[in-house]
C-alpha positions in Angstrom: 122.2 94.1 118.0 122.7 97.8 117.5 122.3 98.5 113.6 123.5 102.0 113.4 124.1 105.1 115.4 121.6 107.9 115.0 122.5 110.8 113.2 122.5 114.0 115.2 123.0 116.2 112.2 120.2 117.3 109.8 120.6 116.9 106.0 121.3 120.8 105.5 123.9 120.5 108.2 125.5 117.3 106.6 125.8 119.1 103.2 127.1 122.3 105.0 129.7 120.6 106.7 130.9 118.7 103.8 130.9 121.8 101.3 128.4 120.2 99.3 125.8 122.2 97.4 122.3 122.1 98.8 119.8 120.6 96.1 116.3 119.3 97.0 117.3 115.9 95.7 120.4 115.5 97.9 118.6 116.8 101.1 115.7 114.3 100.3 118.3 111.3 99.8 120.2 112.1 103.3 116.7 112.6 104.9 115.6 109.2 103.6 118.6 107.4 104.7 118.6 109.1 108.0 114.8 107.8 108.5 115.6 104.3 107.1 116.1 101.4 109.5 118.3 99.4 107.0 120.6 100.3 103.9 118.1 101.0 101.3 117.8 100.0 97.7 117.2 102.5 94.8 113.6 101.4 94.6 113.2 101.8 98.5 114.8 105.2 98.2 112.7 106.2 95.0 109.5 105.2 96.7 110.3 107.6 99.7 111.7 110.5 97.4 108.3 110.4 95.5 108.5 113.5 92.9 112.1 114.5 93.9 113.3 111.2 92.3 115.0 111.2 88.9 117.3 108.2 87.9 120.0 110.2 86.4 120.0 112.9 89.3 120.1 109.8 91.7 123.2 108.2 90.4 125.0 111.7 90.1 124.1 112.6 93.7 125.1 109.1 94.7 128.5 109.6 93.3 128.6 113.2 94.9 127.6 112.0 98.2 130.1 108.9 98.2 133.0 110.9 97.1 132.3 113.4 100.0 132.0 110.6 102.5 128.4 111.0 103.4 127.1 107.7 102.1 128.4 104.3 101.2 127.4 101.8 98.6 126.9 98.0 99.6 127.2 95.4 96.8 126.0 92.1 98.6 125.7 90.2 95.4 125.5 90.7 91.9 121.9 91.9 91.9 121.6 93.3 95.6 123.0 97.0 95.9 122.1 99.2 99.0 122.9 102.6 100.3 123.5 103.8 103.8 124.4 106.9 105.7 127.7 107.3 107.1 127.4 108.3 110.6 128.5 111.7 110.8 128.3 114.1 114.0 128.9 117.6 114.9 132.8 116.6 115.5 132.8 115.3 111.6 133.4 111.7 112.5 132.6 109.2 109.7 132.3 105.3 110.2 132.0 103.5 107.4 134.7 101.1 107.6 132.4 98.3 109.0 131.2 95.0 107.9 127.9 94.4 106.5 125.5 91.4 106.7 123.6 90.1 103.8 120.7 87.7 104.5 120.4 85.1 101.5 116.8 84.3 102.4 115.2 87.4 102.9 118.0 89.9 101.0 118.1 92.3 103.8 121.3 94.4 104.3 122.5 95.4 107.6 125.3 97.6 108.8 127.7 95.9 111.4 129.0 99.1 112.9 130.5 97.1 116.0 132.5 94.9 113.5 135.3 97.1 112.1 137.5 96.2 109.3 140.8 95.5 110.6 143.7 97.3 109.1 145.8 95.5 106.5 149.6 95.4 106.2 149.7 95.8 102.2 153.0 95.1 100.5 155.3 98.0 99.5 154.1 100.3 96.9 150.4 99.3 97.4 147.9 102.1 98.8 144.7 101.2 100.7 141.5 103.1 99.5 138.5 100.8 100.4 137.6 97.3 101.6 134.3 95.8 101.6 133.4 93.1 104.2 130.0 91.2 103.4 129.0 88.4 105.8 126.6 86.2 104.2 124.2 83.8 105.9 120.7 84.2 107.3 119.2 86.9 109.5 117.7 86.7 113.0 114.2 87.0 111.6 114.4 84.3 109.1 116.1 81.9 111.6 112.9 82.1 113.7 
C-alpha cells in the first residue's frame, strides 16, 4: 500500500510558494514531516526538532501551516492527534482530501491518499469547508 507521495519541494520552496515567512521552526517542522514515514504526533516532532521546538511556537506554526494548506491535522480519537504534510508539488497541487486509518492496537495513523473523500451534496445554504474520514481497525503489522 502506498502511504504517501514523496514531496519534491524543499521546505523553503514550500514556504515561498505559499508566501509564508521563513522561520527556523517552520522549516524544521516541514522537514520533519517530509522525512517521516507516517503522520507524526507533537512528541514525535518535538524529538526530531530538538532545540527548535517550543510548545507555544509549535502550535502557532501548526495553525499558520494548516491555514496555508501546507499541513493537515488528524484527530483519530480523543487522545491521538497527528500531523501530516499535504502533498505539494511544483504545480502547487494539494491532496489533503483523503481518508486516514487509525490502528486501535498500536495507535499508528496512516494517510490513505488512494481513498478520496467523496463530494457530498449538501442542502441549500450549507457550505463545505472540511471533512475528516477516519477508518478504525487494526493495521497489517498488528494482524500478523
